[in-house]
TORMARDREN-857840 format. One record per residue (C-alpha): x, y, z; residue in three letters; residue number from 1. Coordinates in steps of 0.05 Angstrom, whole numbers, padded with zeros to 5 digits. Example, Ala and Ser with C-alpha at 12.3 -4.5 7.8 and 13.67 -1.06 7.14 Angstrom:
xx,yy,zz,rest,nr
00246,-00090,00156,Ala,1
00273,-00021,00143,Ser,2
//
This chain:
xx,yy,zz,rest,nr
00001,-00004,-00001,Met,1
00029,00069,-00020,Asn,2
00018,00116,00034,Met,3
00017,00177,-00017,Ser,4
-00036,00143,-00046,Asp,5
-00070,00131,00026,Ile,6
-00063,00209,00048,Asn,7
-00091,00232,-00015,Cys,8
-00151,00186,-00008,Phe,9
-00161,00206,00066,Leu,10
-00159,00277,00040,Glu,11
-00210,00278,-00014,Val,12
-00259,00239,00039,Val,13
-00243,00298,00081,Ser,14
-00254,00356,00034,Cys,15
-00311,00327,-00004,Gly,16
-00275,00345,-00065,Ser,17
-00219,00324,-00116,Phe,18
-00205,00402,-00120,Ser,19
-00207,00421,-00055,Lys,20
-00159,00365,-00035,Ala,21
-00110,00383,-00095,Ser,22
-00112,00453,-00053,Glu,23
-00107,00435,00012,Ser,24
-00042,00382,-00012,Leu,25
-00015,00433,-00055,Tyr,26
-00017,00387,-00113,Ile,27
-00048,00391,-00185,Ser,28
-00118,00356,-00189,Gln,29
-00090,00314,-00240,Gln,30
-00043,00286,-00188,Ala,31
-00102,00270,-00141,Val,32
-00133,00235,-00191,Ser,33
-00077,00191,-00207,Leu,34
-00065,00174,-00132,His,35
-00135,00149,-00131,Ile,36
-00130,00116,-00196,Lys,37
-00076,00080,-00166,His,38
-00107,00055,-00108,Leu,39
-00172,00031,-00154,Glu,40
-00122,-00005,-00197,Gln,41
-00094,-00037,-00133,Thr,42
-00154,-00061,-00105,Tyr,43
-00191,-00072,-00164,Asn,44
-00256,-00030,-00136,Ala,45
-00288,00039,-00152,Val,46
-00276,00079,-00093,Leu,47
-00318,00134,-00109,Phe,48
-00385,00152,-00147,Glu,49
-00369,00215,-00181,Arg,50
-00442,00239,-00205,Lys,51
-00482,00275,-00184,Pro,52
-00439,00285,-00127,Ala,53
-00380,00254,-00103,Leu,54
-00394,00197,-00057,Lys,55
-00361,00139,-00030,Leu,56
-00373,00074,-00053,Thr,57
-00383,00013,-00010,Gln,58
-00310,-00005,-00025,Ala,59
-00290,00062,-00010,Gly,60
-00321,00060,00056,His,61
-00283,-00006,00067,Ile,62
-00220,00029,00050,Leu,63
-00232,00091,00092,Leu,64
-00242,00045,00159,Glu,65
-00173,00010,00139,Ala,66
-00141,00071,00116,Ala,67
-00151,00104,00186,Gln,68
-00129,00041,00226,Glu,69
-00066,00039,00185,Ile,70
-00051,00113,00199,Ile,71
-00056,00100,00271,Gln,72
-00013,00037,00275,Arg,73
00039,00077,00237,Glu,74
00039,00132,00284,Gln,75
00041,00077,00344,Val,76
00104,00050,00307,Leu,77
00136,00116,00298,Thr,78
00123,00137,00379,Asp,79
00156,00066,00403,Ala,80
00217,00082,00356,Leu,81
00216,00151,00387,Gln,82
00208,00126,00454,Asn,83
00270,00082,00444,Ser,84
00321,00137,00446,Arg,85
00358,00158,00510,Asn,86
00329,00226,00510,Ser,87
00261,00251,00484,Tyr,88
00261,00297,00417,Thr,89
00217,00306,00368,Gly,90
00152,00352,00360,Glu,91
00086,00353,00405,Leu,92
00028,00385,00366,Ser,93
-00032,00414,00398,Ile,94
-00087,00446,00362,Gly,95
-00124,00502,00392,Leu,96
-00165,00567,00369,Pro,97
-00122,00619,00348,Ala,98
-00146,00673,00401,Asn,99
-00119,00618,00457,Arg,100
-00050,00610,00422,Ser,101
-00008,00663,00458,Thr,102
-00036,00656,00524,Ala,103
-00034,00581,00523,Phe,104
00041,00586,00499,Ala,105
00055,00626,00563,Asn,106
00025,00581,00607,Glu,107
00043,00515,00573,Phe,108
00113,00519,00544,Ile,109
00156,00543,00603,Pro,110
00123,00479,00642,Arg,111
00133,00429,00584,Phe,112
00201,00456,00557,Ser,113
00237,00453,00633,Ser,114
00214,00372,00629,Met,115
00228,00366,00555,Tyr,116
00282,00413,00530,Pro,117
00298,00378,00465,Asn,118
00220,00373,00445,Met,119
00193,00422,00390,Ser,120
00123,00451,00399,Ile,121
00079,00464,00346,Asn,122
00011,00497,00363,Leu,123
-00035,00494,00301,Gln,124
-00090,00543,00301,Glu,125
-00150,00530,00278,Glu,126
-00225,00533,00296,Tyr,127
-00253,00490,00338,Ser,128
-00299,00449,00289,His,129
-00231,00432,00247,Asn,130
-00197,00402,00305,Leu,131
-00234,00333,00308,Ser,132
-00211,00324,00231,Gly,133
-00139,00340,00251,Glu,134
-00137,00287,00308,Leu,135
-00173,00230,00266,Ile,136
-00121,00245,00213,Arg,137
-00059,00244,00261,Asn,138
-00040,00316,00244,Arg,139
-00039,00331,00317,Ile,140
-00028,00294,00382,Asp,141
-00077,00336,00426,Leu,142
-00133,00387,00415,Ala,143
-00169,00443,00459,Leu,144
-00237,00456,00424,Pro,145
-00293,00500,00446,Leu,146
-00366,00468,00445,Val,147
-00420,00497,00460,Ser,148
-00500,00480,00442,Asn,149
-00491,00515,00374,Thr,150
-00434,00467,00352,Thr,151
-00427,00397,00335,Ala,152
-00409,00347,00388,Arg,153
-00349,00307,00387,Leu,154
-00345,00236,00367,Asp,155
-00332,00195,00439,Thr,156
-00333,00136,00399,Asn,157
-00263,00153,00368,Ile,158
-00235,00205,00414,Leu,159
-00221,00220,00484,Glu,160
-00255,00272,00512,Val,161
-00245,00307,00579,Gln,162
-00274,00369,00600,Leu,163
-00227,00421,00627,Leu,164
-00275,00479,00644,Glu,165
-00346,00509,00631,Ala,166
-00322,00573,00610,Glu,167
-00335,00650,00643,Thr,168
-00345,00702,00590,Leu,169
-00323,00772,00613,Tyr,170
-00338,00837,00583,Leu,171
-00283,00889,00582,Val,172
-00299,00965,00577,Ile,173
-00259,01024,00599,Ser,174
-00281,01063,00667,Asp,175
-00288,01128,00615,Thr,176
-00341,01091,00569,Leu,177
-00373,01062,00630,Leu,178
-00389,01130,00665,Arg,179
-00410,01155,00596,Gln,180
-00459,01104,00579,Thr,181
-00487,01095,00656,Leu,182
-00482,01172,00675,Pro,183
-00542,01163,00729,Asp,184
-00510,01089,00748,Gln,185
-00436,01103,00760,Tyr,186
-00402,01085,00800,Pro,187
-00448,01044,00840,Ala,188
-00453,01005,00781,Cys,189
-00392,00979,00781,Lys,190
-00407,00942,00847,Glu,191
-00467,00915,00815,Gln,192
-00444,00883,00754,Phe,193
-00386,00846,00786,Arg,194
-00434,00784,00798,Ser,195
-00454,00796,00723,Gly,196
-00477,00844,00664,Val,197
-00531,00829,00607,Ser,198
-00491,00825,00541,Leu,199
-00542,00874,00511,Tyr,200
-00531,00931,00570,Thr,201
-00469,00953,00521,Phe,202
-00482,00922,00459,Ala,203
-00496,00994,00425,His,204
-00426,01012,00437,Leu,205
-00363,00990,00387,Pro,206
-00344,00925,00392,Leu,207
-00276,00894,00378,Phe,208
-00294,00819,00353,Leu,209
-00265,00759,00321,His,210
-00265,00754,00242,Pro,211
-00329,00744,00209,Ser,212
-00316,00670,00196,Asp,213
-00311,00652,00272,Ser,214
-00374,00615,00302,Ala,215
-00365,00663,00364,Phe,216
-00369,00725,00322,His,217
-00436,00705,00285,Leu,218
-00465,00682,00355,Glu,219
-00451,00746,00385,Ile,220
-00469,00791,00327,Gln,221
-00542,00747,00314,Asn,222
-00558,00753,00394,Ala,223
-00549,00825,00393,Ile,224
-00587,00834,00323,Lys,225
-00644,00794,00353,Ala,226
-00647,00830,00411,His,227
-00667,00900,00365,Gly,228
-00593,00921,00359,Ile,229
-00548,00937,00303,Thr,230
-00483,00917,00323,Pro,231
-00426,00969,00310,Phe,232
-00359,00925,00299,Ile,233
-00298,00970,00299,Arg,234
-00250,00920,00297,Val,235
-00251,00848,00274,Lys,236
-00188,00806,00299,Thr,237
-00177,00739,00331,Ser,238
-00117,00776,00375,Leu,239
-00159,00822,00415,Thr,240
-00100,00821,00467,Ser,241
-00068,00867,00425,Ser,242
-00124,00917,00433,Leu,243
-00127,00930,00507,Val,244
-00096,00993,00504,Asp,245
-00145,01020,00450,Leu,246
-00200,00986,00498,Cys,247
-00168,01026,00558,Ala,248
-00173,01091,00519,Lys,249
-00250,01079,00502,Gly,250
-00249,01057,00426,Tyr,251
-00291,00998,00444,Gly,252
-00304,00939,00482,Ile,253
-00297,00866,00479,Phe,254
-00308,00795,00502,Phe,255
-00258,00751,00532,Ser,256
-00251,00680,00568,Pro,257
-00212,00667,00627,Ser,258
-00156,00640,00595,Met,259
-00137,00706,00555,Leu,260
-00165,00753,00607,Leu,261
-00113,00723,00654,Lys,262
-00062,00730,00610,Phe,263
-00076,00810,00597,Met,264
-00084,00815,00660,Phe,265
-00013,00792,00682,Glu,266
00022,00814,00621,Ser,267
-00008,00888,00609,Gln,268
-00038,00907,00685,Arg,269
-00021,00978,00677,Asn,270
-00080,00981,00630,Tyr,271
-00126,00950,00677,Phe,272
-00126,01007,00719,Gln,273
-00174,01037,00671,Asn,274
-00213,00975,00653,Leu,275
-00277,00941,00686,Asn,276
-00285,00865,00680,Val,277
-00359,00840,00683,Phe,278
-00380,00769,00673,Pro,279
-00435,00765,00617,Val,280
-00496,00740,00646,Leu,281
-00520,00706,00579,Glu,282
-00453,00664,00565,Tyr,283
-00433,00632,00633,Gln,284
-00419,00561,00627,Gly,285
-00445,00566,00553,Ala,286
-00378,00547,00522,Arg,287
-00336,00485,00542,Gln,288
-00265,00472,00532,Thr,289
-00249,00399,00528,Ser,290
-00177,00363,00521,Leu,291
-00183,00313,00465,Val,292
-00143,00264,00432,Tyr,293
-00152,00196,00396,His,294
-00171,00140,00434,Lys,295
-00116,00095,00395,Gln,296
-00064,00150,00404,Lys,297
-00001,00118,00442,Gln,298
00005,00165,00502,Leu,299
00074,00170,00509,Thr,300
00116,00199,00568,Arg,301
00108,00265,00542,Pro,302
00041,00263,00521,Leu,303
00023,00241,00587,Gln,304
00053,00295,00623,Asp,305
00031,00343,00575,Ala,306
-00040,00326,00588,Ile,307
-00022,00338,00667,Arg,308
00007,00403,00653,Ile,309
-00054,00425,00607,Ile,310
-00105,00406,00666,Gln,311
-00065,00441,00717,Gln,312
-00063,00509,00670,Val,313
-00136,00502,00665,Tyr,314
-00146,00491,00743,Thr,315
-00113,00560,00750,Glu,316
-00161,00598,00714,His,317
-00214,00578,00764,His,318
-00167,00607,00814,Val,319
-00164,00672,00773,Phe,320
-00241,00674,00758,Asp,321
-00247,00673,00840,Thr,322
-00200,00729,00840,Tyr,323
-00232,00771,00794,Ile,324
-00302,00758,00822,Gln,325
-00274,00791,00894,His,326
-00226,00846,00869,Thr,327
-00249,00911,00841,Gln,328
-00210,00928,00776,Ile,329
-00215,00994,00743,Gly,330
//
């Protein structure tokens, strides 16, 4: 069995078309067709129905199941050979949403690298809905997807899923903008909002929000529109941590989970003298972060330690949540 043929076959199945697979693999569509033709000739079987739309045949489904098992067995062999060395080297790949990457790196890398100084860490930034596929195709070792009631559930028949946290979402607003928006309630409202504030209280203000293809962007925007408010999105970016200064100067407000807020507070504490942080009532526990890996994945010692470190990191977010609830910021 030619592994290039198999990898190409899996990509066609994942993408649902030859043309999209060619773009994903950075090869021509003709090359994709040749890989599939070679497989069909090898097994004397038709793998895809081409019309009216691309669809796996029964033979294709059989090969898909076998191919996934082969990929997993190859990784087990690779891991076993890697572990036979005197010291751990190689790469650990972790998939996570782009807006969590910087904060996660600052929490995870120092601890993991102190234990495994010769290992590389690849943080693969993907939208949460893409991470299951990356695990199944064995392109990453671990994933940290966000799951909500509006997203597809994780397949626990294939994937090991450990809940890390039911997320607290915070609204971040400058003291100046808060006073301008609620002059009759300021400053008493600050104490009131520490236990939670409605998304719609400040939905008319300029927003710093994620890019338009983000599920969270669409969810927030649709919720605001459904409440009869037309949102004004001043900035679209997944790196809201870079806009803390603009927020402190009153150019807009943004929403932040515990992980990102903890990173911003620790790295840019001076800006928080003029910022208020309030939990958003409508989104308490609405999104959950899970630690996910393939059930057939061989848990090497570095992977076991990585899992333990990640669990510890997320436990510390709960400590930070408690701090925020009992400390006046701004």
